[in-house]
C-alpha positions, 0 to 999 in steps of 0.5 A: 144571638148570644149563642153565636157570640159565645161560639165565636168567642170559643173559636177565638180562645183556641178550642177550634169551635168544639164548644159549638160542634165537636167533630168526631168519628160519629158525626164525621162527613164521609164525603169531606174529601170528595174533591180529592177523590174526583181529582184522582179519577180525572188523573186516571182518565187522562194519564191512565192507571197502570195495572199491577201497581203498588198503591199507597193509601192513608192520610196526610203522612202518605199524601205529602210524600212528594218524593215517593216515585223517586224513592221507589224508582223502578217500581210501579208506585201510585200515591192515592192517600188523601186529606187527613183520612181515617181508616174508615174513609179509606174503606168508604172510597175503597173501590174508587181508589183501587178499581183502576189499578188491579194492585199487587200490593197496598201500602197503608198508614192510617189510624192516627186520625181516627184516634184523634177523632175520639176512636178507641184502639178497638174501633181502629182494629175493627176498621182495619179488619173491615179494610182487610175484608174489603180487599178479600171481597173485591180481590183488588190486591193480594198483599198489604203492608201496614205502616204502624201508627205514629204520632206527629208532635202535635198528636203526642197526647194520643200516643198511648191509644195509638200504641195500643191500636198498633198492638191489636193490629199487629196481632192480626197481621201476625196471623195472616201471611198476606199482611206485613206489619212494619213497626216504625215506632223507633224511627219517630219516637225517641227513648224519652217517649216523645217524637223525634223533632228532627223528623218533623216539620217545624209546625209539628204536624207532618214529616220533613225530608229527613222523616220521609227518608227514614220512613223509606229506609224502614219500609222499602225492604218490606215493600220490595219483598212483598212485591 
């Protein structure tokens, strides 16, 4: 009983229950976003899944891009980002996300959540390499556009490790002509090393309309060229 009360008090003082169960990459439930994946499968069944699509993958920044289809008017884009997904979770659901599309190009922004959940830059690199290996094995796409990791204001304490992960991933991408690394650091991080607040929602967790407009401007030429 005392332990239950103690855990409840921890929740009240704002540690999100970490004193009771600290969620990290080691104990993360790989099926925590299963409902969203099932919903994608239902959509494919009822609306169809266009082949040769440009499929966007990742976590919340891509998932919440509500103007994606209009921003890329005339291009066969499909948004298959989910939850606040890690790179590892995108690997876990790889075939279910991509099998229907026979995608030409994948566009991904993932890795920030991994680091928030205590993954190191080297862990993120390994997951990135595993993801690329899935592309090769499955033959589900011919090119990958990787949008660099960038922190929202509520993640700024993780920026040094995120930046290091970007450097490791870019080094791999530079050696592979089928991977394009798009560094969006200057779009969202100011010269003072802090997130540009005008690009993010008031709660500091996600991009706002101006942020998505800036993201589109940064990656559109690369997506068009790779497609």
